[in-house]
GUVODREN-177977 format. One record per residue (C-alpha): residue in three letters; x, y, z. Coordinates in Angstrom, 3 decimals, m for minus. Layout:
N
PT type       c1       c2       c3
PT  ala        X        Y        Z
...
END
This chain:
135
PT type       c1       c2       c3
PT  met  m96.556   39.686  m24.046
PT  asn  m99.794   38.730  m25.477
PT  asn m102.155   36.168  m24.007
PT  asn m100.864   33.476  m26.603
PT  glu  m97.714   33.846  m25.321
PT  ile  m98.678   33.967  m21.552
PT  ala m100.550   30.545  m21.972
PT  lys  m97.766   29.209  m23.557
PT  leu  m95.389   29.837  m20.634
PT  ile  m98.056   28.595  m18.219
PT  ser  m98.310   25.551  m20.067
PT  tyr  m94.731   24.990  m20.257
PT  ser  m94.525   25.769  m16.382
PT  cys  m96.883   23.021  m15.576
PT  ile  m94.753   20.651  m17.883
PT  thr  m91.483   22.073  m16.097
PT  gly  m92.938   20.986  m12.649
PT  phe  m94.289   17.601  m13.937
PT  ile  m91.003   16.686  m15.411
PT  gly  m88.721   18.109  m12.821
PT  asp  m90.569   16.095  m10.152
PT  ala  m90.338   13.013  m12.062
PT  gly  m86.492   14.057  m12.368
PT  leu  m86.011   14.300   m8.756
PT  gln  m88.176   10.836   m8.092
PT  phe  m86.144    9.063  m10.339
PT  leu  m82.814   10.675   m9.007
PT  thr  m84.018    9.902   m5.463
PT  lys  m85.490    6.594   m5.580
PT  tyr  m83.641    4.713   m8.290
PT  met  m80.251    6.478   m8.582
PT  gly  m79.557    6.777   m4.582
PT  met  m78.716   10.493   m4.883
PT  gly  m79.295   12.946   m1.980
PT  gly  m78.294   10.110    0.353
PT  pro  m80.448    7.857    2.413
PT  ser  m83.155   10.779    2.851
PT  gly  m83.140   11.930   m1.110
PT  trp  m82.311   15.522   m0.231
PT  gly  m84.946   15.241    2.375
PT  leu  m87.670   14.589   m0.364
PT  lys  m88.377   10.943    0.304
PT  pro  m90.876   11.847    3.146
PT  tyr  m92.715   14.088    0.584
PT  phe  m92.746   11.312   m2.142
PT  lys  m93.923    8.449    0.508
PT  leu  m96.822   10.594    1.699
PT  his  m98.145   11.870   m1.582
PT  gly  m97.132    8.820   m4.024
PT  ser  m95.253    9.032   m7.090
PT  val  m98.245   10.160   m9.232
PT  glu  m99.863   12.674   m7.012
PT  ala  m96.508   14.180   m6.510
PT  leu  m95.973   14.930  m10.081
PT  phe  m99.509   16.663  m10.397
PT  ile  m98.812   18.467   m7.344
PT  ala  m95.681   19.929   m8.855
PT  gly  m97.297   20.694  m12.252
PT  gly m100.591   22.246  m10.475
PT  met  m98.121   24.298   m8.256
PT  met  m95.867   25.596  m11.121
PT  ser  m98.795   26.582  m13.088
PT  ile m100.403   28.508  m10.226
PT  phe  m97.370   30.456   m9.418
PT  tyr  m97.368   31.664  m13.176
PT  ile m100.632   32.591  m13.086
PT  ile m100.466   34.405   m9.781
PT  tyr  m97.250   36.252  m11.476
PT  phe  m99.063   37.443  m14.527
PT  tyr m102.721   37.645  m13.796
PT  ile m102.600   38.885   m9.839
PT  leu  m99.186   40.630   m9.452
PT  ser  m98.997   41.825  m13.099
PT  tyr  m95.225   41.326  m13.356
PT  pro  m93.452   41.470  m16.687
PT  val  m91.475   38.627  m18.550
PT  asn  m88.369   39.232  m16.981
PT  trp  m85.749   36.867  m16.078
PT  ile  m84.499   38.826  m12.603
PT  tyr  m88.450   39.204  m11.586
PT  leu  m88.919   35.259  m11.983
PT  ile  m85.795   34.484  m10.230
PT  leu  m86.670   36.718   m7.377
PT  tyr  m90.321   35.522   m7.408
PT  gly  m88.744   31.863   m7.171
PT  ile  m86.630   32.682   m4.173
PT  ile  m89.486   34.520   m2.616
PT  leu  m91.896   31.651   m2.938
PT  asp  m89.092   29.316   m1.551
PT  leu  m89.083   31.686    1.229
PT  ile  m92.685   31.186    2.136
PT  phe  m92.829   27.681    1.936
PT  arg  m89.870   27.467    3.991
PT  glu  m91.276   29.633    6.654
PT  thr  m95.031   28.669    6.404
PT  met  m94.483   24.719    6.225
PT  leu  m97.290   24.717    4.030
PT  phe  m96.232   21.195    3.051
PT  pro  m94.833   19.555    6.272
PT  ser  m93.691   16.589    4.605
PT  leu  m90.999   18.961    3.025
PT  asp  m89.311   19.751    6.494
PT  gly  m86.452   17.467    5.814
PT  tyr  m85.851   19.311    2.472
PT  tyr  m85.657   22.137    4.169
PT  lys  m83.355   21.047    6.851
PT  his  m80.914   19.420    4.397
PT  leu  m80.708   22.792    2.497
PT  asn  m79.907   26.004    3.667
PT  tyr  m81.811   29.165    2.805
PT  phe  m78.915   29.945   m0.240
PT  trp  m79.541   26.427   m2.081
PT  ser  m83.183   26.054   m1.467
PT  gly  m83.473   29.537   m2.776
PT  val  m81.540   28.292   m5.935
PT  trp  m83.475   25.652   m6.485
PT  gly  m86.684   27.578   m6.100
PT  ala  m85.459   30.011   m8.771
PT  ile  m84.473   27.501  m11.188
PT  pro  m88.118   25.839  m12.209
PT  met  m89.225   29.610  m12.444
PT  ile  m86.730   30.769  m15.067
PT  met  m87.139   27.186  m16.929
PT  pro  m90.189   28.125  m18.965
PT  leu  m89.071   31.292  m20.343
PT  ala  m85.851   29.598  m21.084
PT  phe  m87.548   26.869  m23.111
PT  ile  m89.955   29.864  m24.747
PT  lys  m86.506   31.608  m25.653
PT  leu  m84.921   28.481  m27.260
PT  asn  m87.893   27.464  m29.062
PT  asn  m87.955   30.901  m30.967
PT  tyr  m84.450   30.844  m31.281
PT  ile  m84.706   27.355  m33.146
PT  lys  m87.532   28.461  m35.167
END
């Protein structure tokens, strides 16, 4: 994969984080999904605010992809991205890097938080593949 394609994936990852966070905020705040705690995310959104949370999600997704390509030098591969997302989720769960996500990790078991850690990692690649297919 050349640098332009990697840059596109990093850009898509930022957009994925931004839009994914916006979707979660909408579902928990306005649609009442996830119960009273919003899947345990309401304390996180309350602490960081709606706009800040969007930028945190977009920035973190970009950083995750930059680490994936430029530090770890992993290839573009569905399985690697899934495993990477699961490992990142496990690291965040165990280190409690964001204490305000404690409710989220209490709400979801290891399996489901791993699934939700993997999904955003593969979405940018899915968007690239879809875009190339449509062309």
